[in-house]
All heavy atoms as a GROMACS GRO file, in nm:
protein
  618
    1MET      N    1   0.086  -0.118  -0.001
    1MET     CA    2   0.001   0.001  -0.001
    1MET      C    3   0.090   0.123   0.001
    1MET      O    4   0.166   0.147   0.089
    1MET     CB    5  -0.088  -0.002   0.124
    1MET     CG    6  -0.199   0.086   0.115
    1MET     SD    7  -0.309   0.061   0.256
    1MET     CE    8  -0.459   0.048   0.177
    2ALA      N    9   0.071   0.212  -0.101
    2ALA     CA   10   0.156   0.331  -0.112
    2ALA      C   11   0.089   0.445  -0.042
    2ALA      O   12  -0.035   0.459  -0.044
    2ALA     CB   13   0.174   0.366  -0.258
    3PRO      N   14   0.168   0.529   0.024
    3PRO     CA   15   0.106   0.646   0.094
    3PRO      C   16   0.044   0.744  -0.012
    3PRO      O   17   0.103   0.763  -0.119
    3PRO     CB   18   0.220   0.708   0.170
    3PRO     CG   19   0.345   0.661   0.103
    3PRO     CD   20   0.311   0.524   0.037
    4GLU      N   21  -0.066   0.800   0.024
    4GLU     CA   22  -0.128   0.895  -0.071
    4GLU      C   23  -0.050   1.026  -0.071
    4GLU      O   24  -0.007   1.072   0.031
    4GLU     CB   25  -0.273   0.918  -0.030
    4GLU     CG   26  -0.360   0.799  -0.038
    4GLU     CD   27  -0.504   0.833  -0.011
    4GLU    OE1   28  -0.546   0.949  -0.030
    4GLU    OE2   29  -0.576   0.744   0.034
    5VAL      N   30  -0.037   1.080  -0.188
    5VAL     CA   31   0.039   1.204  -0.204
    5VAL      C   32  -0.064   1.320  -0.209
    5VAL      O   33  -0.151   1.320  -0.289
    5VAL     CB   34   0.123   1.202  -0.333
    5VAL    CG1   35   0.197   1.332  -0.350
    5VAL    CG2   36   0.218   1.084  -0.327
    6LEU      N   37  -0.041   1.415  -0.121
    6LEU     CA   38  -0.130   1.530  -0.120
    6LEU      C   39  -0.086   1.626  -0.233
    6LEU      O   40   0.032   1.642  -0.257
    6LEU     CB   41  -0.118   1.604   0.015
    6LEU     CG   42  -0.170   1.529   0.136
    6LEU    CD1   43  -0.144   1.607   0.265
    6LEU    CD2   44  -0.322   1.509   0.121
    7PRO      N   45  -0.184   1.688  -0.297
    7PRO     CA   46  -0.144   1.782  -0.403
    7PRO      C   47  -0.082   1.905  -0.341
    7PRO      O   48  -0.117   1.945  -0.236
    7PRO     CB   49  -0.274   1.812  -0.471
    7PRO     CG   50  -0.381   1.785  -0.369
    7PRO     CD   51  -0.325   1.673  -0.284
    8LYS      N   52   0.012   1.964  -0.413
    8LYS     CA   53   0.073   2.088  -0.366
    8LYS      C   54  -0.025   2.201  -0.364
    8LYS      O   55  -0.110   2.211  -0.457
    8LYS     CB   56   0.192   2.127  -0.455
    8LYS     CG   57   0.316   2.043  -0.433
    8LYS     CD   58   0.431   2.106  -0.518
    8LYS     CE   59   0.557   2.042  -0.475
    8LYS     NZ   60   0.666   2.104  -0.551
    9PRO      N   61  -0.020   2.288  -0.266
    9PRO     CA   62  -0.110   2.407  -0.269
    9PRO      C   63  -0.072   2.502  -0.383
    9PRO      O   64   0.044   2.516  -0.416
    9PRO     CB   65  -0.088   2.468  -0.131
    9PRO     CG   66   0.041   2.420  -0.087
    9PRO     CD   67   0.068   2.286  -0.152
   10ARG      N   68  -0.176   2.561  -0.439
   10ARG     CA   69  -0.153   2.660  -0.548
   10ARG      C   70  -0.124   2.793  -0.487
   10ARG      O   71  -0.214   2.865  -0.448
   10ARG     CB   72  -0.271   2.668  -0.637
   10ARG     CG   73  -0.294   2.537  -0.715
   10ARG     CD   74  -0.413   2.537  -0.807
   10ARG     NE   75  -0.452   2.672  -0.851
   10ARG     CZ   76  -0.569   2.700  -0.902
   10ARG    NH1   77  -0.659   2.607  -0.914
   10ARG    NH2   78  -0.596   2.822  -0.941
   11MET      N   79   0.001   2.827  -0.472
   11MET     CA   80   0.040   2.954  -0.409
   11MET      C   81   0.049   3.068  -0.507
   11MET      O   82   0.028   3.183  -0.473
   11MET     CB   83   0.172   2.936  -0.334
   11MET     CG   84   0.165   2.830  -0.224
   11MET     SD   85   0.043   2.862  -0.103
   11MET     CE   86   0.124   2.987  -0.006
   12ARG      N   87   0.084   3.034  -0.633
   12ARG     CA   88   0.103   3.143  -0.730
   12ARG      C   89  -0.034   3.207  -0.763
   12ARG      O   90  -0.126   3.145  -0.796
   12ARG     CB   91   0.167   3.089  -0.856
   12ARG     CG   92   0.198   3.199  -0.960
   12ARG     CD   93   0.265   3.135  -1.081
   12ARG     NE   94   0.389   3.063  -1.045
   12ARG     CZ   95   0.510   3.120  -1.044
   12ARG    NH1   96   0.523   3.242  -1.075
   12ARG    NH2   97   0.615   3.047  -1.010
   13GLY      N   98  -0.041   3.340  -0.743
   13GLY     CA   99  -0.164   3.414  -0.770
   13GLY      C  100  -0.266   3.401  -0.663
   13GLY      O  101  -0.382   3.445  -0.682
   14LEU      N  102  -0.231   3.345  -0.550
   14LEU     CA  103  -0.329   3.325  -0.440
   14LEU      C  104  -0.381   3.460  -0.390
   14LEU      O  105  -0.500   3.479  -0.366
   14LEU     CB  106  -0.268   3.241  -0.328
   14LEU     CG  107  -0.357   3.217  -0.205
   14LEU    CD1  108  -0.475   3.131  -0.247
   14LEU    CD2  109  -0.280   3.153  -0.094
   15LEU      N  110  -0.289   3.553  -0.368
   15LEU     CA  111  -0.325   3.684  -0.313
   15LEU      C  112  -0.423   3.757  -0.411
   15LEU      O  113  -0.524   3.816  -0.369
   15LEU     CB  114  -0.203   3.770  -0.289
   15LEU     CG  115  -0.230   3.911  -0.236
   15LEU    CD1  116  -0.299   3.904  -0.101
   15LEU    CD2  117  -0.099   3.991  -0.226
   16ALA      N  118  -0.391   3.752  -0.541
   16ALA     CA  119  -0.475   3.820  -0.640
   16ALA      C  120  -0.614   3.757  -0.641
   16ALA      O  121  -0.714   3.827  -0.648
   16ALA     CB  122  -0.408   3.814  -0.778
   17ARG      N  123  -0.622   3.623  -0.638
   17ARG     CA  124  -0.752   3.558  -0.638
   17ARG      C  125  -0.832   3.593  -0.513
   17ARG      O  126  -0.952   3.624  -0.525
   17ARG     CB  127  -0.734   3.407  -0.646
   17ARG     CG  128  -0.704   3.354  -0.785
   17ARG     CD  129  -0.724   3.202  -0.792
   17ARG     NE  130  -0.664   3.129  -0.682
   17ARG     CZ  131  -0.543   3.081  -0.680
   17ARG    NH1  132  -0.462   3.102  -0.785
   17ARG    NH2  133  -0.499   3.013  -0.579
   18ARG      N  134  -0.770   3.589  -0.401
   18ARG     CA  135  -0.840   3.619  -0.275
   18ARG      C  136  -0.883   3.766  -0.270
   18ARG      O  137  -0.992   3.798  -0.231
   18ARG     CB  138  -0.752   3.588  -0.154
   18ARG     CG  139  -0.702   3.449  -0.149
   18ARG     CD  140  -0.760   3.359  -0.052
   18ARG     NE  141  -0.789   3.415   0.074
   18ARG     CZ  142  -0.869   3.355   0.158
   18ARG    NH1  143  -0.918   3.241   0.129
   18ARG    NH2  144  -0.898   3.408   0.273
   19LEU      N  145  -0.798   3.858  -0.319
   19LEU     CA  146  -0.833   4.001  -0.321
   19LEU      C  147  -0.950   4.024  -0.415
   19LEU      O  148  -1.040   4.102  -0.382
   19LEU     CB  149  -0.713   4.082  -0.362
   19LEU     CG  150  -0.616   4.116  -0.252
   19LEU    CD1  151  -0.500   4.198  -0.310
   19LEU    CD2  152  -0.686   4.194  -0.141
   20ARG      N  153  -0.948   3.954  -0.528
   20ARG     CA  154  -1.062   3.975  -0.623
   20ARG      C  155  -1.190   3.933  -0.559
   20ARG      O  156  -1.291   4.003  -0.566
   20ARG     CB  157  -1.033   3.895  -0.748
   20ARG     CG  158  -1.106   3.940  -0.870
   20ARG     CD  159  -1.064   3.865  -0.990
   20ARG     NE  160  -0.952   3.781  -0.953
   20ARG     CZ  161  -0.872   3.716  -1.033
   20ARG    NH1  162  -0.888   3.725  -1.159
   20ARG    NH2  163  -0.776   3.641  -0.993
   21ASN      N  164  -1.192   3.822  -0.491
   21ASN     CA  165  -1.317   3.777  -0.423
   21ASN      C  166  -1.355   3.870  -0.310
   21ASN      O  167  -1.474   3.907  -0.297
   21ASN     CB  168  -1.296   3.636  -0.368
   21ASN     CG  169  -1.278   3.533  -0.475
   21ASN    OD1  170  -1.318   3.553  -0.589
   21ASN    ND2  171  -1.222   3.417  -0.442
   22HIS      N  172  -1.260   3.910  -0.229
   22HIS     CA  173  -1.294   3.995  -0.118
   22HIS      C  174  -1.339   4.132  -0.163
   22HIS      O  175  -1.425   4.195  -0.101
   22HIS     CB  176  -1.174   4.011  -0.025
   22HIS     CG  177  -1.154   3.890   0.060
   22HIS    ND1  178  -1.048   3.801   0.041
   22HIS    CD2  179  -1.225   3.836   0.160
   22HIS    CE1  180  -1.057   3.702   0.129
   22HIS    NE2  181  -1.162   3.721   0.202
   23MET      N  182  -1.281   4.186  -0.271
   23MET     CA  183  -1.320   4.316  -0.325
   23MET      C  184  -1.466   4.308  -0.378
   23MET      O  185  -1.544   4.404  -0.358
   23MET     CB  186  -1.228   4.364  -0.432
   23MET     CG  187  -1.091   4.402  -0.384
   23MET     SD  188  -1.096   4.538  -0.264
   23MET     CE  189  -1.132   4.671  -0.374
   24ALA      N  190  -1.502   4.200  -0.442
   24ALA     CA  191  -1.636   4.186  -0.495
   24ALA      C  192  -1.736   4.179  -0.378
   24ALA      O  193  -1.839   4.246  -0.381
   24ALA     CB  194  -1.647   4.058  -0.582
   25VAL      N  195  -1.704   4.101  -0.274
   25VAL     CA  196  -1.793   4.092  -0.160
   25VAL      C  197  -1.804   4.228  -0.090
   25VAL      O  198  -1.913   4.270  -0.048
   25VAL     CB  199  -1.742   3.982  -0.062
   25VAL    CG1  200  -1.819   3.986   0.068
   25VAL    CG2  201  -1.758   3.845  -0.129
   26ALA      N  202  -1.690   4.295  -0.074
   26ALA     CA  203  -1.694   4.426  -0.005
   26ALA      C  204  -1.778   4.526  -0.081
   26ALA      O  205  -1.849   4.606  -0.022
   26ALA     CB  206  -1.549   4.480   0.010
   27PHE      N  207  -1.766   4.526  -0.218
   27PHE     CA  208  -1.843   4.616  -0.300
   27PHE      C  209  -1.994   4.594  -0.283
   27PHE      O  210  -2.071   4.682  -0.265
   27PHE     CB  211  -1.801   4.600  -0.445
   27PHE     CG  212  -1.869   4.696  -0.537
   27PHE    CD1  213  -1.835   4.832  -0.536
   27PHE    CD2  214  -1.966   4.651  -0.626
   27PHE    CE1  215  -1.901   4.920  -0.623
   27PHE    CE2  216  -2.033   4.735  -0.709
   27PHE     CZ  217  -1.999   4.872  -0.711
   28VAL      N  218  -2.030   4.467  -0.289
   28VAL     CA  219  -2.174   4.431  -0.275
   28VAL      C  220  -2.227   4.467  -0.134
   28VAL      O  221  -2.336   4.523  -0.123
   28VAL     CB  222  -2.195   4.280  -0.306
   28VAL    CG1  223  -2.334   4.237  -0.268
   28VAL    CG2  224  -2.171   4.254  -0.451
   29LEU      N  225  -2.149   4.438  -0.033
   29LEU     CA  226  -2.189   4.472   0.105
   29LEU      C  227  -2.201   4.623   0.123
   29LEU      O  228  -2.293   4.671   0.190
   29LEU     CB  229  -2.096   4.413   0.205
   29LEU     CG  230  -2.106   4.262   0.230
   29LEU    CD1  231  -2.004   4.215   0.328
   29LEU    CD2  232  -2.247   4.228   0.281
   30SER      N  233  -2.106   4.699   0.067
   30SER     CA  234  -2.112   4.845   0.085
   30SER      C  235  -2.233   4.902   0.011
   30SER      O  236  -2.296   4.995   0.062
   30SER     CB  237  -1.985   4.908   0.034
   30SER     OG  238  -1.968   4.890  -0.105
   31LEU      N  239  -2.267   4.849  -0.106
   31LEU     CA  240  -2.388   4.896  -0.172
   31LEU      C  241  -2.514   4.864  -0.090
   31LEU      O  242  -2.606   4.945  -0.080
   31LEU     CB  243  -2.401   4.832  -0.309
   31LEU     CG  244  -2.311   4.887  -0.419
   31LEU    CD1  245  -2.333   4.812  -0.550
   31LEU    CD2  246  -2.338   5.033  -0.443
   32GLY      N  247  -2.513   4.747  -0.032
   32GLY     CA  248  -2.626   4.710   0.052
   32GLY      C  249  -2.644   4.797   0.174
   32GLY      O  250  -2.750   4.839   0.209
   33VAL      N  251  -2.531   4.827   0.239
   33VAL     CA  252  -2.535   4.915   0.356
   33VAL      C  253  -2.577   5.055   0.318
   33VAL      O  254  -2.654   5.124   0.387
   33VAL     CB  255  -2.396   4.916   0.428
   33VAL    CG1  256  -2.393   5.026   0.535
   33VAL    CG2  257  -2.375   4.781   0.494
   34ALA      N  258  -2.527   5.105   0.203
   34ALA     CA  259  -2.564   5.238   0.159
   34ALA      C  260  -2.713   5.249   0.127
   34ALA      O  261  -2.780   5.344   0.162
   34ALA     CB  262  -2.484   5.278   0.035
   35ALA      N  263  -2.766   5.147   0.061
   35ALA     CA  264  -2.912   5.145   0.032
   35ALA      C  265  -2.991   5.135   0.160
   35ALA      O  266  -3.094   5.203   0.176
   35ALA     CB  267  -2.943   5.026  -0.060
   36LEU      N  268  -2.946   5.050   0.254
   36LEU     CA  269  -3.019   5.037   0.379
   36LEU      C  270  -3.020   5.167   0.453
   36LEU      O  271  -3.124   5.210   0.510
   36LEU     CB  272  -2.954   4.928   0.463
   36LEU     CG  273  -3.024   4.884   0.589
   36LEU    CD1  274  -3.157   4.815   0.552
   36LEU    CD2  275  -2.936   4.791   0.669
   37TYR      N  276  -2.904   5.239   0.460
   37TYR     CA  277  -2.898   5.369   0.527
   37TYR      C  278  -2.991   5.471   0.463
   37TYR      O  279  -3.061   5.547   0.530
   37TYR     CB  280  -2.755   5.423   0.525
   37TYR     CG  281  -2.741   5.557   0.592
   37TYR    CD1  282  -2.728   5.567   0.727
   37TYR    CD2  283  -2.743   5.674   0.516
   37TYR    CE1  284  -2.716   5.689   0.790
   37TYR    CE2  285  -2.735   5.796   0.582
   37TYR     CZ  286  -2.718   5.802   0.716
   37TYR     OH  287  -2.711   5.925   0.775
   38LYS      N  288  -2.994   5.472   0.329
   38LYS     CA  289  -3.077   5.569   0.256
   38LYS      C  290  -3.224   5.547   0.291
   38LYS      O  291  -3.294   5.645   0.321
   38LYS     CB  292  -3.056   5.554   0.106
   38LYS     CG  293  -3.143   5.657   0.027
   38LYS     CD  294  -3.144   5.621  -0.118
   38LYS     CE  295  -3.222   5.715  -0.198
   38LYS     NZ  296  -3.358   5.748  -0.157
   39PHE      N  297  -3.268   5.424   0.288
   39PHE     CA  298  -3.413   5.400   0.309
   39PHE      C  299  -3.452   5.400   0.454
   39PHE      O  300  -3.562   5.442   0.488
   39PHE     CB  301  -3.455   5.267   0.248
   39PHE     CG  302  -3.449   5.267   0.094
   39PHE    CD1  303  -3.361   5.184   0.028
   39PHE    CD2  304  -3.526   5.354   0.024
   39PHE    CE1  305  -3.355   5.191  -0.112
   39PHE    CE2  306  -3.519   5.360  -0.117
   39PHE     CZ  307  -3.431   5.276  -0.182
   40ARG      N  308  -3.363   5.360   0.543
   40ARG     CA  309  -3.397   5.349   0.691
   40ARG      C  310  -3.369   5.482   0.760
   40ARG      O  311  -3.442   5.508   0.857
   40ARG     CB  312  -3.317   5.240   0.756
   40ARG     CG  313  -3.344   5.105   0.696
   40ARG     CD  314  -3.466   5.045   0.751
   40ARG     NE  315  -3.430   4.950   0.857
   40ARG     CZ  316  -3.517   4.888   0.933
   40ARG    NH1  317  -3.641   4.911   0.912
   40ARG    NH2  318  -3.476   4.805   1.024
   41VAL      N  319  -3.271   5.560   0.721
   41VAL     CA  320  -3.236   5.680   0.794
   41VAL      C  321  -3.261   5.806   0.719
   41VAL      O  322  -3.335   5.894   0.761
   41VAL     CB  323  -3.087   5.671   0.838
   41VAL    CG1  324  -3.044   5.800   0.907
   41VAL    CG2  325  -3.061   5.550   0.924
   42ALA      N  326  -3.200   5.818   0.600
   42ALA     CA  327  -3.208   5.944   0.526
   42ALA      C  328  -3.348   5.983   0.482
   42ALA      O  329  -3.388   6.098   0.503
   42ALA     CB  330  -3.116   5.936   0.402
   43ASP      N  331  -3.424   5.889   0.426
   43ASP     CA  332  -3.558   5.920   0.381
   43ASP      C  333  -3.649   5.956   0.500
   43ASP      O  334  -3.729   6.045   0.491
   43ASP     CB  335  -3.614   5.805   0.298
   43ASP     CG  336  -3.551   5.796   0.161
   43ASP    OD1  337  -3.485   5.893   0.122
   43ASP    OD2  338  -3.574   5.692   0.094
   44ARG      N  339  -3.637   5.882   0.607
   44ARG     CA  340  -3.718   5.910   0.728
   44ARG      C  341  -3.684   6.046   0.782
   44ARG      O  342  -3.771   6.123   0.832
   44ARG     CB  343  -3.695   5.804   0.832
   44ARG     CG  344  -3.759   5.673   0.796
   44ARG     CD  345  -3.743   5.572   0.907
   44ARG     NE  346  -3.799   5.446   0.866
   44ARG     CZ  347  -3.793   5.338   0.943
   44ARG    NH1  348  -3.735   5.340   1.064
   44ARG    NH2  349  -3.844   5.224   0.900
   45ARG      N  350  -3.554   6.084   0.782
   45ARG     CA  351  -3.513   6.212   0.832
   45ARG      C  352  -3.565   6.326   0.744
   45ARG      O  353  -3.616   6.427   0.794
   45ARG     CB  354  -3.360   6.218   0.837
   45ARG     CG  355  -3.307   6.341   0.903
   45ARG     CD  356  -3.156   6.333   0.913
   45ARG     NE  357  -3.118   6.227   1.009
   45ARG     CZ  358  -2.996   6.179   1.019
   45ARG    NH1  359  -2.901   6.224   0.935
   45ARG    NH2  360  -2.969   6.085   1.106
   46LYS      N  361  -3.561   6.304   0.615
   46LYS     CA  362  -3.617   6.406   0.521
   46LYS      C  363  -3.766   6.425   0.547
   46LYS      O  364  -3.816   6.538   0.546
   46LYS     CB  365  -3.599   6.361   0.376
   46LYS     CG  366  -3.464   6.396   0.320
   46LYS     CD  367  -3.463   6.357   0.173
   46LYS     CE  368  -3.327   6.341   0.117
   46LYS     NZ  369  -3.332   6.300  -0.023
   47LYS      N  370  -3.837   6.314   0.564
   47LYS     CA  371  -3.982   6.320   0.587
   47LYS      C  372  -4.012   6.392   0.721
   47LYS      O  373  -4.104   6.472   0.729
   47LYS     CB  374  -4.041   6.182   0.588
   47LYS     CG  375  -4.192   6.183   0.600
   47LYS     CD  376  -4.248   6.042   0.599
   47LYS     CE  377  -4.394   6.036   0.612
   47LYS     NZ  378  -4.453   6.121   0.713
   48ALA      N  379  -3.930   6.361   0.824
   48ALA     CA  380  -3.953   6.429   0.952
   48ALA      C  381  -3.935   6.580   0.945
   48ALA      O  382  -4.010   6.659   0.998
   48ALA     CB  383  -3.860   6.368   1.056
   49TYR      N  384  -3.830   6.622   0.874
   49TYR     CA  385  -3.806   6.767   0.853
   49TYR      C  386  -3.918   6.828   0.774
   49TYR      O  387  -3.967   6.939   0.803
   49TYR     CB  388  -3.674   6.794   0.782
   49TYR     CG  389  -3.554   6.798   0.879
   49TYR    CD1  390  -3.468   6.694   0.892
   49TYR    CD2  391  -3.536   6.909   0.957
   49TYR    CE1  392  -3.362   6.697   0.978
   49TYR    CE2  393  -3.426   6.916   1.046
   49TYR     CZ  394  -3.340   6.813   1.054
   49TYR     OH  395  -3.237   6.819   1.138
   50ALA      N  396  -3.961   6.760   0.667
   50ALA     CA  397  -4.074   6.814   0.584
   50ALA      C  398  -4.200   6.827   0.666
   50ALA      O  399  -4.271   6.925   0.657
   50ALA     CB  400  -4.093   6.723   0.463
   51ASP      N  401  -4.228   6.726   0.749
   51ASP     CA  402  -4.350   6.735   0.833
   51ASP      C  403  -4.341   6.845   0.933
   51ASP      O  404  -4.437   6.914   0.965
   51ASP     CB  405  -4.370   6.602   0.905
   51ASP     CG  406  -4.411   6.489   0.811
   51ASP    OD1  407  -4.452   6.519   0.699
   51ASP    OD2  408  -4.398   6.373   0.854
   52PHE      N  409  -4.224   6.863   0.995
   52PHE     CA  410  -4.204   6.969   1.090
   52PHE      C  411  -4.223   7.108   1.030
   52PHE      O  412  -4.295   7.195   1.084
   52PHE     CB  413  -4.066   6.959   1.155
   52PHE     CG  414  -4.038   7.076   1.251
   52PHE    CD1  415  -4.094   7.072   1.378
   52PHE    CD2  416  -3.957   7.181   1.217
   52PHE    CE1  417  -4.068   7.174   1.470
   52PHE    CE2  418  -3.932   7.284   1.306
   52PHE     CZ  419  -3.990   7.279   1.432
   53TYR      N  420  -4.162   7.131   0.916
   53TYR     CA  421  -4.166   7.264   0.856
   53TYR      C  422  -4.293   7.291   0.777
   53TYR      O  423  -4.318   7.401   0.733
   53TYR     CB  424  -4.045   7.290   0.765
   53TYR     CG  425  -3.921   7.323   0.849
   53TYR    CD1  426  -3.820   7.231   0.861
   53TYR    CD2  427  -3.916   7.440   0.917
   53TYR    CE1  428  -3.708   7.258   0.938
   53TYR    CE2  429  -3.806   7.470   0.994
   53TYR     CZ  430  -3.702   7.379   1.007
   53TYR     OH  431  -3.591   7.409   1.084
   54ARG      N  432  -4.377   7.192   0.758
   54ARG     CA  433  -4.503   7.207   0.688
   54ARG      C  434  -4.592   7.298   0.766
   54ARG      O  435  -4.661   7.384   0.711
   54ARG     CB  436  -4.572   7.071   0.663
   54ARG     CG  437  -4.696   7.083   0.581
   54ARG     CD  438  -4.752   6.946   0.542
   54ARG     NE  439  -4.656   6.874   0.462
   54ARG     CZ  440  -4.605   6.752   0.490
   54ARG    NH1  441  -4.648   6.690   0.597
   54ARG    NH2  442  -4.521   6.694   0.408
   55ASN      N  443  -4.598   7.284   0.898
   55ASN     CA  444  -4.686   7.364   0.983
   55ASN      C  445  -4.612   7.458   1.075
   55ASN      O  446  -4.669   7.510   1.171
   55ASN     CB  447  -4.771   7.267   1.068
   55ASN     CG  448  -4.861   7.183   0.983
   55ASN    OD1  449  -4.909   7.219   0.880
   55ASN    ND2  450  -4.874   7.056   1.028
   56TYR      N  451  -4.486   7.481   1.049
   56TYR     CA  452  -4.404   7.565   1.138
   56TYR      C  453  -4.430   7.713   1.111
   56TYR      O  454  -4.424   7.761   0.998
   56TYR     CB  455  -4.257   7.532   1.112
   56TYR     CG  456  -4.160   7.609   1.203
   56TYR    CD1  457  -4.162   7.589   1.338
   56TYR    CD2  458  -4.074   7.702   1.148
   56TYR    CE1  459  -4.072   7.658   1.421
   56TYR    CE2  460  -3.985   7.772   1.229
   56TYR     CZ  461  -3.989   7.749   1.363
   56TYR     OH  462  -3.898   7.818   1.443
   57ASP      N  463  -4.459   7.787   1.214
   57ASP     CA  464  -4.489   7.931   1.203
   57ASP      C  465  -4.369   8.003   1.273
   57ASP      O  466  -4.353   7.994   1.396
   57ASP     CB  467  -4.620   7.966   1.269
   57ASP     CG  468  -4.657   8.113   1.245
   57ASP    OD1  469  -4.593   8.179   1.165
   57ASP    OD2  470  -4.751   8.156   1.316
   58VAL      N  471  -4.290   8.071   1.197
   58VAL     CA  472  -4.171   8.140   1.246
   58VAL      C  473  -4.211   8.252   1.345
   58VAL      O  474  -4.150   8.265   1.451
   58VAL     CB  475  -4.084   8.195   1.132
   58VAL    CG1  476  -3.960   8.267   1.185
   58VAL    CG2  477  -4.045   8.085   1.041
   59MET      N  478  -4.308   8.331   1.309
   59MET     CA  479  -4.345   8.444   1.394
   59MET      C  480  -4.403   8.397   1.521
   59MET      O  481  -4.377   8.458   1.628
   59MET     CB  482  -4.445   8.532   1.318
   59MET     CG  483  -4.382   8.606   1.203
   59MET     SD  484  -4.230   8.696   1.247
   59MET     CE  485  -4.291   8.818   1.356
   60LYS      N  486  -4.482   8.291   1.524
   60LYS     CA  487  -4.540   8.240   1.646
   60LYS      C  488  -4.426   8.192   1.744
   60LYS      O  489  -4.427   8.220   1.860
   60LYS     CB  490  -4.633   8.123   1.615
   60LYS     CG  491  -4.693   8.062   1.737
   60LYS     CD  492  -4.781   7.944   1.695
   60LYS     CE  493  -4.816   7.861   1.811
   60LYS     NZ  494  -4.864   7.728   1.776
   61ASP      N  495  -4.328   8.124   1.685
   61ASP     CA  496  -4.216   8.073   1.764
   61ASP      C  497  -4.134   8.193   1.819
   61ASP      O  498  -4.088   8.192   1.931
   61ASP     CB  499  -4.129   7.985   1.677
   61ASP     CG  500  -4.044   7.892   1.760
   61ASP    OD1  501  -4.077   7.863   1.876
   61ASP    OD2  502  -3.941   7.846   1.705
   62PHE      N  503  -4.116   8.294   1.736
   62PHE     CA  504  -4.040   8.412   1.778
   62PHE      C  505  -4.112   8.485   1.894
   62PHE      O  506  -4.050   8.523   1.991
   62PHE     CB  507  -4.021   8.508   1.661
   62PHE     CG  508  -3.968   8.641   1.700
   62PHE    CD1  509  -3.834   8.653   1.733
   62PHE    CD2  510  -4.049   8.753   1.704
   62PHE    CE1  511  -3.782   8.777   1.771
   62PHE    CE2  512  -4.003   8.876   1.742
   62PHE     CZ  513  -3.865   8.889   1.772
   63GLU      N  514  -4.241   8.494   1.883
   63GLU     CA  515  -4.317   8.562   1.986
   63GLU      C  516  -4.313   8.486   2.119
   63GLU      O  517  -4.302   8.542   2.228
   63GLU     CB  518  -4.466   8.582   1.946
   63GLU     CG  519  -4.485   8.687   1.838
   63GLU     CD  520  -4.443   8.826   1.881
   63GLU    OE1  521  -4.462   8.856   2.001
   63GLU    OE2  522  -4.386   8.898   1.800
   64GLU      N  523  -4.318   8.351   2.112
   64GLU     CA  524  -4.308   8.271   2.234
   64GLU      C  525  -4.174   8.288   2.300
   64GLU      O  526  -4.159   8.300   2.422
   64GLU     CB  527  -4.333   8.124   2.200
   64GLU     CG  528  -4.475   8.091   2.170
   64GLU     CD  529  -4.496   7.946   2.128
   64GLU    OE1  530  -4.396   7.867   2.136
   64GLU    OE2  531  -4.606   7.909   2.093
   65MET      N  532  -4.065   8.292   2.218
   65MET     CA  533  -3.931   8.313   2.276
   65MET      C  534  -3.917   8.452   2.329
   65MET      O  535  -3.852   8.471   2.430
   65MET     CB  536  -3.828   8.284   2.168
   65MET     CG  537  -3.808   8.138   2.136
   65MET     SD  538  -3.665   8.102   2.027
   65MET     CE  539  -3.736   8.133   1.867
   66ARG      N  540  -3.977   8.553   2.263
   66ARG     CA  541  -3.968   8.688   2.310
   66ARG      C  542  -4.039   8.704   2.445
   66ARG      O  543  -3.988   8.762   2.541
   66ARG     CB  544  -4.033   8.785   2.209
   66ARG     CG  545  -4.012   8.932   2.245
   66ARG     CD  546  -4.076   9.021   2.142
   66ARG     NE  547  -4.220   9.004   2.137
   66ARG     CZ  548  -4.306   9.063   2.223
   66ARG    NH1  549  -4.263   9.130   2.326
   66ARG    NH2  550  -4.435   9.042   2.208
   67LYS      N  551  -4.154   8.640   2.457
   67LYS     CA  552  -4.230   8.645   2.585
   67LYS      C  553  -4.155   8.574   2.694
   67LYS      O  554  -4.168   8.611   2.812
   67LYS     CB  555  -4.370   8.585   2.568
   67LYS     CG  556  -4.459   8.674   2.486
   67LYS     CD  557  -4.598   8.609   2.461
   67LYS     CE  558  -4.679   8.694   2.368
   67LYS     NZ  559  -4.802   8.625   2.337
   68ALA      N  560  -4.082   8.471   2.659
   68ALA     CA  561  -4.006   8.393   2.761
   68ALA      C  562  -3.882   8.469   2.805
   68ALA      O  563  -3.821   8.431   2.904
   68ALA     CB  564  -3.969   8.258   2.704
   69GLY      N  565  -3.846   8.574   2.733
   69GLY     CA  566  -3.730   8.655   2.770
   69GLY      C  567  -3.595   8.600   2.722
   69GLY      O  568  -3.491   8.625   2.783
   70ILE      N  569  -3.600   8.521   2.617
   70ILE     CA  570  -3.472   8.462   2.564
   70ILE      C  571  -3.391   8.572   2.498
   70ILE      O  572  -3.267   8.574   2.517
   70ILE     CB  573  -3.507   8.353   2.465
   70ILE    CG1  574  -3.571   8.234   2.539
   70ILE    CG2  575  -3.382   8.307   2.391
   70ILE    CD1  576  -3.615   8.122   2.452
   71PHE      N  577  -3.450   8.662   2.427
   71PHE     CA  578  -3.375   8.767   2.352
   71PHE      C  579  -3.354   8.887   2.445
   71PHE      O  580  -3.445   8.941   2.507
   71PHE     CB  581  -3.454   8.812   2.232
   71PHE     CG  582  -3.480   8.699   2.130
   71PHE    CD1  583  -3.610   8.659   2.110
   71PHE    CD2  584  -3.378   8.633   2.074
   71PHE    CE1  585  -3.636   8.557   2.018
   71PHE    CE2  586  -3.403   8.528   1.984
   71PHE     CZ  587  -3.531   8.492   1.955
   72GLN      N  588  -3.231   8.935   2.450
   72GLN     CA  589  -3.198   9.050   2.534
   72GLN      C  590  -3.220   9.181   2.458
   72GLN      O  591  -3.248   9.286   2.516
   72GLN     CB  592  -3.053   9.045   2.577
   72GLN     CG  593  -3.026   8.927   2.673
   72GLN     CD  594  -2.880   8.917   2.705
   72GLN    OE1  595  -2.799   8.990   2.656
   72GLN    NE2  596  -2.850   8.820   2.790
   73SER      N  597  -3.210   9.179   2.323
   73SER     CA  598  -3.219   9.300   2.247
   73SER      C  599  -3.365   9.331   2.205
   73SER      O  600  -3.391   9.439   2.149
   73SER     CB  601  -3.134   9.289   2.123
   73SER     OG  602  -3.179   9.181   2.041
   74VAL      N  603  -3.458   9.242   2.232
   74VAL     CA  604  -3.598   9.268   2.192
   74VAL      C  605  -3.682   9.280   2.320
   74VAL      O  606  -3.677   9.195   2.407
   74VAL     CB  607  -3.647   9.147   2.108
   74VAL    CG1  608  -3.793   9.169   2.072
   74VAL    CG2  609  -3.566   9.130   1.985
   75LYS      N  610  -3.758   9.386   2.322
   75LYS     CA  611  -3.845   9.410   2.442
   75LYS      C  612  -3.976   9.338   2.428
   75LYS      O  613  -4.028   9.311   2.327
   75LYS     CB  614  -3.874   9.558   2.457
   75LYS     CG  615  -3.747   9.635   2.475
   75LYS     CD  616  -3.735   9.674   2.617
   75LYS     CE  617  -3.603   9.753   2.631
   75LYS     NZ  618  -3.538   9.732   2.749
   0.00000   0.00000   0.00000
């Protein structure tokens, strides 16, 4: 019975092959995270600002702050 011979590992070009695979995975994951951030955070934030400023009255807010005494230069 002859001992089995293990094949030699393919070392030539190993780094390039591994980098190519890792770069593809990193690119796909980064696109996924960017899309997730856009839909989960950015769009909700835009909608919250739009909802807030839809009914925001600047003069009413100014008068409340003036009555509270926040401004020193306005009586």
